[in-house]
C-alpha positions in Angstrom: -38.2 59.1 -31.9 -34.7 59.4 -32.8 -33.5 58.7 -36.5 -31.4 55.6 -35.2 -34.9 54.4 -33.5 -36.6 55.0 -36.9 -33.9 53.0 -39.0 -34.1 50.1 -36.6 -37.9 50.1 -36.6 -37.8 50.0 -40.2 -35.5 47.1 -40.3 -37.7 45.2 -37.6 -40.7 45.7 -40.0 -39.0 44.5 -43.2 -37.8 41.6 -41.2 -41.3 40.9 -39.8 -42.8 41.4 -43.5 -40.5 38.8 -45.1 -41.3 36.3 -42.4 -45.0 36.7 -42.0 -47.1 34.4 -44.0 -50.4 34.1 -42.0 -53.3 36.4 -41.2 -52.2 36.8 -37.6 -48.7 37.8 -38.4 -49.7 40.3 -41.1 -52.5 41.6 -38.7 -50.1 42.3 -35.7 -47.8 44.0 -38.0 -50.2 46.5 -39.8 -51.5 46.9 -36.2 -48.0 48.3 -35.2 -47.7 50.3 -38.3 -50.9 52.0 -37.7 -50.3 52.8 -34.3 -47.0 54.3 -35.4 -48.7 56.3 -38.2 -51.3 57.6 -35.6 -48.8 58.7 -32.7 -45.7 59.6 -34.8 -46.7 60.8 -38.3 -50.6 62.0 -37.7 -51.2 64.3 -40.5 -49.2 62.8 -42.9 -50.3 59.4 -42.7 -52.8 59.8 -45.6 -49.9 60.9 -47.9 -47.7 58.1 -46.7 -50.5 55.5 -47.7 -51.5 57.2 -50.9 -47.7 57.0 -52.0 -47.3 53.3 -50.7 -50.6 52.4 -52.7 -49.6 54.3 -56.0 -46.2 52.0 -55.8 -47.9 49.0 -54.9 -50.9 48.8 -57.0 -49.4 48.6 -60.6 -47.4 45.5 -59.4 -50.5 44.0 -57.9 -52.3 44.4 -61.1 -49.6 42.9 -62.8 -49.1 39.9 -60.5 -52.8 39.5 -60.5 -52.9 39.3 -64.5 -49.9 36.8 -64.6 -50.4 34.5 -61.9 -54.2 34.5 -61.5 -55.1 35.0 -65.1 -52.4 33.4 -67.4 -50.6 30.9 -64.8 -53.6 29.9 -62.4 -51.2 28.1 -59.9 -49.2 29.3 -57.1 -45.1 28.9 -57.2 -45.7 26.3 -54.5 -48.0 24.3 -56.5 -45.8 24.5 -59.5 -42.8 23.3 -57.6 -44.9 20.4 -56.1 -46.2 19.4 -59.7 -49.8 20.0 -58.5 -52.6 21.0 -60.7 -53.4 23.9 -58.4 -56.0 26.5 -58.3 -56.7 30.2 -58.9 -57.5 30.6 -55.3 -53.9 29.8 -54.3 -52.4 31.9 -56.9 -54.8 34.6 -55.4 -53.4 34.0 -52.1 -49.9 34.1 -53.2 -50.4 37.5 -55.0 -52.3 39.0 -52.0 -49.1 37.9 -49.6 -46.5 39.3 -51.7 -48.5 42.6 -52.1 -49.2 42.8 -48.5 -45.4 42.4 -47.7 -44.4 45.2 -50.2 -47.2 47.6 -48.9 -46.0 47.1 -45.6 -42.2 47.7 -46.2 -43.1 50.7 -48.5 -45.7 52.3 -45.9 -43.2 52.0 -43.1 -40.5 53.7 -45.1 -42.7 56.4 -46.2 -44.0 57.0 -42.4 -40.6 57.1 -41.1 -39.7 59.7 -44.0 -42.7 61.7 -43.2 -42.0 61.4 -39.4 -38.6 63.3 -40.0 -39.6 65.5 -42.8 -38.2 68.5 -40.8 -34.6 67.2 -41.4 -32.8 67.3 -44.4 -31.4 63.8 -46.0 -27.8 65.1 -44.7 -29.1 65.7 -41.1 -30.7 62.4 -40.8 -27.7 60.8 -42.0 -25.2 62.5 -39.6 -27.7 61.5 -36.7 -27.2 57.9 -37.5 -25.0 55.6 -35.4 -22.9 54.3 -38.3 -19.1 54.1 -39.6 -18.3 57.4 -41.4 -17.7 55.1 -44.5 -21.1 53.9 -44.6 -22.7 57.5 -43.7 -20.4 58.7 -46.7 -21.9 56.0 -49.0 -25.5 56.7 -48.3 -25.0 60.4 -48.9 -23.2 60.0 -52.1 -25.9 57.3 -53.1 -28.5 60.0 -52.3 -26.8 62.5 -54.5 -26.5 60.3 -57.3 -30.3 59.4 -56.9 -30.9 63.3 -57.2 -28.9 63.2 -60.2 -30.8 60.5 -62.1 -34.0 62.7 -61.3 -32.2 65.6 -62.9 -31.4 63.1 -66.1 -34.9 62.2 -66.3 -36.3 65.9 -66.4 -33.5 67.0 -68.8 -33.7 64.1 -71.2 -37.5 64.6 -71.3 -37.5 68.3 -71.6 -35.0 68.1 -74.7 -36.9 65.2 -76.4 -40.1 67.4 -76.5 -38.3 70.4 -77.7 -37.1 68.3 -80.5 -40.7 66.9 -81.4 -39.6 63.3 -80.4 -42.0 62.7 -77.6 -45.0 64.8 -76.6 -46.0 65.8 -73.1 -49.1 63.9 -72.9 -49.8 60.2 -73.6 -49.7 59.6 -77.3 -48.8 56.8 -80.0 -45.6 58.7 -80.5 -44.5 58.4 -76.9 -44.9 54.6 -77.4 -43.1 54.3 -80.6 -40.1 56.5 -79.4 -40.1 55.5 -75.8 -36.9 53.6 -76.2 -35.2 56.8 -77.2 -36.2 58.5 -74.0 -34.7 55.5 -72.0 -31.6 55.6 -73.8 -31.5 59.4 -73.5 -31.9 59.3 -69.6 -29.1 56.6 -69.4 -26.7 58.4 -71.2 -27.3 61.6 -69.4 -27.2 60.2 -66.1 -23.9 58.4 -66.9 -22.5 61.6 -68.1 -23.6 63.4 -65.1 -22.3 60.8 -62.5 -18.9 60.5 -64.2 -18.6 64.1 -64.3 -19.2 64.3 -60.5 -17.2 61.5 -59.6 -14.3 62.5 -61.8 -14.1 66.4 -61.4 -16.8 68.0 -59.4 -16.3 65.9 -56.1 -12.4 66.1 -56.4 -12.2 69.6 -57.0 -14.7 70.6 -54.3 -13.0 68.2 -51.8 -16.5 66.8 -51.2 -15.5 63.3 -49.5 -13.0 65.4 -47.2 -15.9 67.8 -46.2 -18.3 65.0 -45.7 -16.0 62.9 -43.4 -15.5 66.2 -41.3 -19.1 66.9 -41.3 -19.9 63.3 -40.2 -17.1 63.0 -37.6 -18.2 66.3 -36.0 -22.0 65.3 -35.9 -23.7 64.4 -32.7 -25.5 60.9 -32.8 -28.1 60.8 -30.4 -28.9 57.7 -28.3 -32.1 55.9 -28.4 -34.8 57.4 -26.6 -37.5 55.6 -24.6 -40.1 56.0 -27.4 -37.8 54.0 -29.7 -37.8 51.2 -27.2 -41.4 51.0 -27.2 -41.9 51.0 -31.0 -38.9 48.5 -31.4 -40.4 46.1 -28.6 -43.8 46.2 -30.4 -42.2 45.6 -33.9 -40.2 42.7 -32.6 -43.1 41.0 -30.7 -45.3 41.1 -34.1 -42.2 40.0 -36.0 -41.9 37.0 -33.5 -45.3 36.2 -34.1 -44.9 36.0 -37.7 -42.0 33.7 -37.4 -44.2 31.6 -35.5 -42.0 32.1 -32.2 -44.5 34.1 -30.2 
């Protein structure tokens, strides 16, 4: 599989997940995803599913508490002015969580499929305009900057005794200080990079030169197989198949 095929596969699965509403559509999409995991990812499947569950489960718990426990009706029933049932609310929560888990799992599986490539190598292999590649690379750089800002802010507040390393009442009371510190650190680092670091190092010019010289492989036969399966499952989700 090539990076271009993987990117298109994620887009197809995203469209299919958003279009699916019934059991058949979700079943076909998940079947394609499981087959992709077993053939392309193999040993990393457990890791991808675990990460996806960690992301989705908190949202599922929150939505269940709000829609099933508090509201007791689905959005469609609210819009129609019907009394509604908790069963309909549960079905709505399940549908949203199935969509989100499918999208997150597809992204995680593709990332693990190309774990041997650096993010910059993956971007270089994509058939995109140079401007789009540059935007992706700089966005990933700023994402890493945010992670650094979180680590720096947390370390500084722990050293100052404002928060603790483990869960505590102090962390709950002073959590807003951590949020402000992270935000200010991220803004400072990002502005410093865009105003000083990148112009001095000629980052944009180097990226453009790298992307122009990079070889972008065409779609492989394996890409066509996975894309065909994904498109077929998405069409059934739309009710066209």
